[in-house]
C-alpha positions, 0 to 999 in steps of 0.5 A: 693107545691100545684098542679096548673092547667096548670103548669108542674107537672110531667115528665116521661121518658123511660129507659131500665134499671131502676137500672142503671138510678137510680144510675146515677141520685142519683150519679149526682144529689142526687135525691131520688127514689120510686119503684112502681113494676118492671117496674116503678120508681118515682123520687123526690128532683129534683125540679119537680116530675117524673118517669121512665118507663121500656121499651124494645123499643129504647128511643126517647126523644121528650122533652128537660128538663132543670135542674139548677145548679149554678156550671156548671163545677162541675155538668158536671164533676159529670155527666161524672163520673156517666157515662153520656155523654156530647152531647153539651158542655157549651155555652153562651146564653142571660141570662146564660150558659148551656150544654146538656148531654145524660143519660145512657138510651139515654135521652137528658137533659140540665143544665143551670146556670145564673152564 
């Protein structure tokens, strides 16, 4: 994919435990990771590239990243099995359904489906 001005190109999160966060996203979403030293890991195969920076600070999430999955029940179960927590159960909205979850570092994300 070409890099284009004014398009979202990368998203970065903070996490206190990079190994734990890699295990979660690998198990739940099959993302791949590249380590860049002891304090940073980049992810790919997510639809948008990004990374996690190690932090000792409390994680405060300022943005909601929304992922897509055609089967919300399946991905919700994978998230729970991978030690994620559901923060807002599946609900309908015009155009689809979605739910929110908290990853092991405290980031809140959502997953939606048009199915």
